[in-house]
N, C-alpha and C positions, 0 to 999 in steps of 0.2 A: 871480775867485773867491779865497777865502782859507780857509786851514785854521783850524779851531777846535782848539786844543791840548787834549789830554786829559791832565789832571793829577790828577783826583779821581775816585774810584770812584762817586761820586754821578752823574757824567756818564753812566755806563753805565746806571744806573737811569732816568735822564731819557730816554735813547734808547729803552730798552725800553718806556717809558710813552708815548712820543710817537706820534702818528698820522702817516701818510705815510712818506716815505723819509728815511733818514739813511745816510751812508756812513762807515765806519771804515777808515782806512788804518793798518796796523800796520807800523812801520818800525824796522829795526835800524841805528843810527848807525855800527855797526862793520862793516857788510857792504856791499861794492861792488855786489852784485846788487840789494840793496834800494835803494841810491842811484840806480842806473840805472832801476829800476822806478818810483821816485818821479818822476824827471825826465820819463820818457815819459808817465806819467799826467798830470803837470802841463801837458805840451804839448797833451794831448787834452782836458783837463777842461772846456773851454768847451762841449763837446757835452752835458754834464750840465745839467739845468735849474737855473737860478741859485738857486732857493728850496731846493735840497737842501743840508742841512747836511753839511759835509765835516769829519769829525773826524780828527785826526792823533795817533797814539800813538807816542811814543819808547819802545819796549818795553824798552830797556836801563835807562832811568831809571824806568820804571813797570812793572816785572814783575808786580806784584800785579794791576794793572788788566788787563794782557794775560791773565793766568790767569782773572780774572773774566769777561772777554769770551768766552774759549773755553768756560768752563762755562755762562754764562748763555745763549749762543747755540748751544750744542752743536756746536761746530766744533773740528776738530783745529788746534792752534796751529802756525802757520807764519810765516815772515818772509822777505821782505815778504808781506803779505796784505791784501786788501780784503774787507770784509763789507758788503753792501748789506742794510740793515734796513728792512723795511716793517711798520708797525704792531706793532712789537716782535718780529718774527720775521725770521731771516736768510733772505733769498731768493736771494742770490748770494754765493758764497765762491770767491775766486780767489787764486792765489799765484804768485810768481815771474814768469815771462814770460807767464802767463795773465792778468795784471792789465791791464785795458783800460777806459779811461773810455768808449770807444765802446760797449762791451758794457753797462756800467752804464746809459748813456743809453737803449740799446735796451730793456733790462728796465723802466726807469722809464716809457718811452713806450708800452708795451704796454697 
């Protein structure tokens, strides 16, 4: 699997308008906890269906996109944080040590 880098606010609109599942991983490049969560997630991500787009946001470089995500999906901003989006709605929001690719896969397979 590969990350789709989020660098443009239009990508948030695309995720909101798409059908099916998409995942957003919000990452702080300055935070060791965020780095550990990312590494752990990447070790498990093969559990997630391959057709699921995995978006990666460097929130230090793209703070405005991070704020838009929080507003559009009505979630409290945290870092690190994953949001699982289905048909434009956030169906799973997890942060820090609660980030789990296995949990994402379970939600998708329900």
